[in-house]
N, C-alpha and C positions, 0 to 999 in steps of 0.2 A: 854208391849214387845210382847203381842199376837197380837196386832193392827199393830205393826211394821212389823210382820211376813206377815202378811195379805196383807199388802200395797206392800211390796217387791215382794210378789208373782203376785199381780194383775199386777204390773208394769212390770215384766217378760213376762207375758202373752201378754200383751198389744204390747210390743215389738216383740214377736214372731208373733203375728197376722199382725202387720205392715210389717215385712219382707217377710212373705207368701203372703201377700196381693200385695206387689210390684212384687214380681216374677210372681205370676198370671197374673198380670196386663201387664208386658212386653210379656209373652208368648201369651196372648190374642191379644196384638197390633201386634205381628209378623203374627199370623194366620190371622188377619184382612188384614194385608198387602199383604201377599200371595194371600188370596181369592179376593182381589182387583186386583192384576197383573192377576190373572188367567182369571178374568172376562174382563180385557183389551184385553188378548191374544184372548180369544173367539170372542170377538167384531171385533177385527183386522181380524181374519180368515174369519169370517161371512161377513165383506166386502170385502175381497179378493174374495171370493166365488160369491159375488155379482157382482164383477167387472168382474170376468171369465164369469159368466152367461151374462152380458150384452155384452161382447166382442162376445161371441159365437152367440148371438142373432143377433149381427151386422153381423158377418161372415155368417150367415144363408141368411140374408138378401141380401148380396153382391152375395152368391152363387145362390139363387133362382133368383136375379134380372138379373144377368151376367151368363147365364147356364155354362160357361167354368170357371167361377171364377179365382182365383188367378193363377191356373195351365196354363191358357192361354199363360201368360207372358212367362212361362217356355217353352211350347210347342213351340212358335214361335222362341225363341233364338236358340233352338235345330235345328229347321227347317232352319233357316238362316245358322246356320253351316254346316247343311246338304247340303243345295243349293250351299254354298261357295264351298265345297269339291268336290262337283259333276260338279261345274264349272272347278275347275281345272283338273279333270279328263277328261272332254270334251276337255280341251285345249290340253292336251298331246295326246289324241286320234287324233285330227284333225292335230297336227305337226307330228305324225307317219304317217297318211295317205296323208300328203302333197304331191303332185307330186314333182318329183325330190330329194325326200328323200331316194331313193331305198337303196343308198350305206350306208346312215347312220341308216337306219331302223333298223337294230339289236341294235346299239348303243342306240337310241332314246327309243326302246322298253323295253331294259334292265334297263335303267335310271329309265323308268315309273314303272316297275315291282318293282323297290326297293324302290320308293316313295309310291307306292299302293300295298303292298305285298299280299293282300286279294282279288286283283282284276284278276279273272281267265281269261279275254278276253287277258291280256297281256301275261300270260304265253302260252296261246295257240297260240300266235302270235310269241314268242319266239321258242316253239317248231316247228312251221312250217318252221321257218328259219334254225334253226339248225339241223333239223332231217336230211336232205340229208347228211350232214357233218359227223353225228353221226354215220350213219347207211350205206352210200354207197360210202364214200370215200375209194379210194385205199390206200391212206397215213395212216397209224395206229396212227402216232402222231397227225395228224388233227383230226381224230376221237375221239382220247383220249381228246384233248382239248375241242373238242365241247362237248363231255359227262361231263368233269368237270364243264363247265359253266352251263350245264342243271343240273347237280347235286346241284350246289348252289342254283339255281331258285327253285328245287323241294323242297329243305330243308326249304327255306324260306318260300313258299306258303304252304307247310304242317303245319308249325308252325303258319301262320297267316288266313289261309282260313276261310271261314265261314262254318257253319255246314252242309249246302246243298252241299259243293263243297268237304268234307271231303273225300269221297270215290275216287273221282277223283284225289286228291292230293295224297293220299295213293297209289293209282294205279301207278301214275306218278313218284313218288319216287322210288317205286318197280322197274318199269320197268329200269329205268334209272341205278340204281345198278346192275342189271343184266347185261344190256349192258357193263356197266364199267369194270365188273369182266371178262367179255368175250374177251374185248378189251386187258385190262391188260394181262390176260393169254397168248394171242396170241403174244402181244409183247413180252413177257418173252420168249414164245417159239423161236421166231426168234433171240432174242438176245442171246439165249443158242446155237442155230445153228451155228450163226455167230462166237461166241467164239470158238467153236468146229473147224469150219473152219480156224481160224487164228492159233488155236493151231496146227493143221495138217500142215499148210505151215512152222510154225516156225519147226515143227519136221523134215520136208523134208529138210530144210536148215542145221539144226543141224548134220543130217545125213551124208550130202554131205561134212561137214566139219570133221566129224568123221571118214570118209573112204577116206580121202586124199585131197580133194578139199580145200587147204590152201591159202586163199587170204584174204586181208584187205577188198575187196569189198563185199565178202561173210559174213564175220563178220558184215559189217554194214548193209547189208540186214536183218541178223537175228534180230540186234538192232531195225530195222525198223518195223519187225514183232511184235516183243514184245511191242512197242509203240501202235500198232492197238489195242491191247486188252484192254478192258474196266476193269482195275483192281479194280474200285470201285465196281462193282456188282460181281466180282468173287468170293465172299465169299458165293453168293447165291447158288451157285452150287460146293458143296464139291468134287465130282468126277472130275470136270474140274479144279479145284484149285490143287487138288493132281496131276493131269497130269503135270499142268504148273510147278509146284515145282521140279518134277522129271526132266522135261525137262531142267529147269533152272539148276540142280545140274549136269546132264550131259554135259551141255555147260561149265559151270565151269571147269569139270574135262578135257575137250578137249582142252579149252583156256590154262590152267594151263601147259598142257603138250606140246601143241603148242608153249608156250612163252619159256619152257625149250630147246625144239628142235630148236627153232628159234635161241637162244642164242649160240648153238653150230654151228649152220648154219653160224651165222654170224662171230663168231670165224674163222671158217674155211675159210670164203670168205675173211676176213682182211689178213688171213696168205698167201693166194694165191696172194693177190695183193702186200703184202711185200714181196714174193719171185720174183714177176715179176720186181718190182722196184730195188731190188738187183741185178737182172741179167743184167738189162739196165746199171746200173754202171759198172758193170764187163765187158760188151760188149766194153763200152766205153774206157776201159784200153787200147783195142787193136785198137783203132782209129789212122787211117792213112790218111794224106791228100794226099798221091800219088805223093809228090815231089820227087826231086833228092835224097835228104837225106833219105826219108822214104823208097825209092825203095832199097837203099843201106842196110839200117838198119832193113828193115822190116822183120816180122815174117811170118810165115805161116797164124796165126790168124789174122793179122791186115788187118782192113778194112776201106775204106774211107766212112765214113758215112755222109759225106756232099752231096754224090750221094742220089738221092730220093729212089732209089730202096733198098738200105742198110738203109738209115734213118727211113724208113718206119716200118721197123722190131723192131727198138728201140723204135719208138714211141708208137707202138700198146703194148708195155709192160707196158706203164706209163699213157696212156690216155684211155678214154672210161670206167672208173669205177664208180660205184654208190657210189658218195660222202656221202649219207645220211647213208650209212651202214658202214662206216670206222670210225675206232677210231681215236681220234685226234692224236695219236701218229704215226699211220700209215699214216694218211694224211701229216704230217710233213714231213716223210720221203721220200714220194712221191715226194713233193716240193723239196727236196733235191736230189733227182735221176733226176729230171725236169732241175735242176740248172746245175748239172753235165753235164748232155748230152749238155745242150745250150751253157755252158761255153767252151767246147772243140771244138766246131763247128766254121767253117770260118764264116765271114760276111755273106756271100751268104747262107751259111748253116743255119745260124741262122734265116734268113728269111724264108728259105725253112720250117724250124722246126716249126716257127709261123703259116705259112700258113697250113700246116698239122695238126697241133693241132687245129686249127679252125675248119677244117673239119670234124675232128673225134667228136669234141664237139656238131657239128650239124648235124650230118648224121643221 
């Protein structure tokens, strides 16, 4: 029995030793594998370092043997680009200076300045051409246009100029802006004076209309004076705008009043024409042709209207009126009156009537 226990215990110990041995061997194997990988990495790094050292030695040899080394190719490439740019620049200079290009010199120079925004010589050439227009022209609009073009070139050159030209570019830009402000101020003053003059002219015509000069021609003149005013800039001058609004209000009041008075005048005129037409019809009731029967039956008021001296009196009652002012009903009655006169005349009287009507119409 004791021997069996000892044997069992020994067997358990052996198994445990075997298990622990296997674990230790596996761990030791992994450590050896990692150690081997580390050695390989170090060898690889050392090989890379050796390769880099060899490459550096070769570069040193190249640099020592060729003084400019690899940088020579790069410098030559930049030099070629610069030479090509200089060639283009020279081509533009020759084209601008070419005889016969005086008319287009400004156009060519401005185009060159856009293509070579840092080239000071083109800016100086543009200033030389535009300076007389920007400073000495009597026409302020021409001066403003020249300054606008100079301003555009000044801004572009200011943004692209070389450091050595920065002070020149800054001064150029400042001078153009100052000149521009002066010209704009002068134009504004002249525009204001012009509007004041136009408002004064308009006021004078409105006053004429206000104090009795009632005519379609004067109203048309006022309308033309109003059209001369630049209403798009009137808001820039509050005082002048207020003056214009006051004049407009006065004009509307006058026109409304005149329209009312005009209606009364038209009414009165139509009544006068109607009364004359009625009188002509009344006169023809006493028409006598002067025959034997008329002499026997005639009354004191009877008149022979076939005679020109008598017919002209009737005709002036129904002819020579302004038909444009007459109401349609008045015109109709006037035609009735004409027919009444015409129908009561003898054949010779009818011819005389027609001839006299033509004379009245075109005298």
